[in-house]
C-alpha positions in Angstrom: 94.6 92.1 92.2 94.8 94.7 95.1 96.4 91.9 97.3 98.7 91.1 94.8 99.8 94.6 94.1 100.1 95.3 98.1 102.2 92.0 98.4 104.5 92.9 95.4 104.9 96.5 96.9 105.9 95.3 100.4 108.0 92.6 99.1 110.0 94.6 96.7 110.3 97.4 99.3 111.9 94.6 102.1 114.1 93.1 99.3 115.2 96.4 98.1 116.1 97.8 101.7 118.0 94.5 102.5 120.0 94.8 99.1 120.6 98.7 100.2 121.4 98.7 103.6 123.0 95.1 104.2 125.7 93.4 102.2 123.1 90.8 100.9 123.5 91.6 97.2 127.1 90.6 97.1 126.7 87.7 99.1 123.8 86.7 96.6 125.7 87.5 93.4 128.9 86.0 94.6 126.8 82.8 95.1 125.2 82.9 91.6 128.7 83.6 90.1 127.5 87.2 88.9 130.2 89.1 90.7 130.8 91.0 87.5 127.7 92.8 87.7 128.3 94.3 91.2 129.9 97.5 89.9 126.7 98.1 87.9 123.8 96.9 90.3 125.4 97.4 93.8 125.2 101.5 93.4 123.2 103.7 95.4 122.0 105.4 91.8 120.3 102.0 91.1 119.3 100.6 94.4 117.8 103.8 96.0 115.3 104.6 93.2 114.4 101.2 92.9 113.6 101.3 96.7 111.7 104.8 95.9 109.6 103.0 93.4 108.4 100.1 95.5 107.6 102.5 98.4 105.5 104.5 96.0 103.9 101.1 94.9 103.0 100.3 98.2 101.4 103.5 99.0 99.4 103.6 95.9 98.2 100.1 96.6 97.5 101.0 100.3 95.7 104.2 98.9 93.6 102.4 96.4 92.6 99.7 99.0 91.1 102.5 101.4 89.4 103.8 98.3 87.6 100.8 97.5 86.0 100.1 100.8 
């Protein structure tokens, strides 16, 4: 379970960082035909809290891993 939580946290952090700092999200939404959602999702008010949440999840998973050892 702890490895899954850490994997989810790291994977989500990488994905959110790529979407925040590169034009990956508009390219992906354009390929899927979901460009109408870009105004809602491709916004710093949405992506930065998601990035912060995944960073907190990663930190919690690392803390929990060190506490169990």
